[in-house]
N, C-alpha and C positions, 0 to 999 in steps of 0.2 A: 356706170349709172346709165349713160346713154344708151348702152346696148339693151338694158333691161327695159327702158322706155320705149325704144324701137320696137322690141319684141311685143310689148304690151299693146301698143298702138297697132301694129300688124295684125295681132290676134284679134283686136277689136274689129278691125276693117274686115277680116275674114269671116268672123262670126256674123256681122251685120250683112255681108254679101250673101252668106249661106242661107240666112233666115229671111232674105227679102221676099222671095217668090218661090214656093215649093214646086209650081208648075214648071220652072225652068230647071229644077234639080232632078227631074225624072225624065228619062228618054225611053219610051216603049218601043221595042224593037220587034213588032210584029205581034200577032196574036190579039186575043180579046182581053187584055189585062188593063187597058186604059180605063180609069174611073173605077177600077176594082182594087188595085194595089195602089196606095197613095202613100206620100210622106206626111206623117203627123207633125213630126219635130226634126229640126236638124241644127247642127251646130259644127263650128270648126275651131279647134284649139290647137295650140303649138305643143309639140313634144318637147322634152327636154333637150333634144338634139336640134331643134329649130325647125322641124319638118311639121307641115300641117297634117292634122288628123281630123277626119270628118266622122260625125256620129249622127245617125238618123234613126228614126222609129219608122218602120214600114207597117202599114195597117191594111188588112184585108177588109174592104168595105162590104163584101158580099156575105151572105149567110152560109156559103159552102166552102169547103177546103180548096184552097188554090195551090198548085205546084207551079213553081217559076225559078228562074235563075236570075241573078243579079251580079253586077260588078261595078266598081267605081272607075270613073274616067276622070283624070285631073287636067285642068286647063290653066294656061298661063294668063298674064294680065290682059293678052289680047284675044282670049277666049280660043286659043289654039291647044289642041290635045298635046299633053307631054309624055303620055304613056299607054294610050288606049289598047294597043295590041300585047302589051305585057302583063295585063291583069287577067286572072282566071275568072270564069263564071263560077258563081257559088250557088248550089241547088238550095231551094227552101220549100218547105210544105208548111202552108200557114192555115190553120182551121179558120172557119167563118168568124168574122168580127174579132179576130186575134191580132196581136201586135208582135213585132220582131224588132230587137236591137241590132243595127249592123254598124259597122265602122270600118275605115280604111285609112291607111297613112299615105301622104303624097310621097312621090319618088325622089323629089328634091325641093329645094327652096323656091324654085321657079314656079312651082304649083300653087296657084292662088284661089282657085275655085274648084268645086267638084260637081259632077253630075252622076246619078245612079241610073245605069242601064238596066232595063228589065225586059226579059223575054221568056217565052214558054220553054220548057225543058227541051233540050236538044240532044241530050245523052253524052255530050262532049263537054269538058270543062275549060277549054282554052280557045 
């Protein structure tokens, strides 16, 4: 019973942390995508195995198709990256004013928060 309560409380804390400020959840890695690709909604839930899973809706605020790459970076309780170099970049083509659902699972239970990194296409996925 205590384990279920702990998991529920942790899940609630993660959800609140993820929804608190979308501006802190996105890291633009160059290019002109800031203010164009934004996070509309985000949440963190726990998987059956106890790992955090982030879910977000990315929206193209412009009227033209945007090509970009994204990846999830997971942070511990001290805001230190726990896996930045191990995540692949994922390509996306998003039409003007369109949305896409993205998700990523944390590498271990020390991952408490996430950030989505966005960059212009590089032609490389890692």
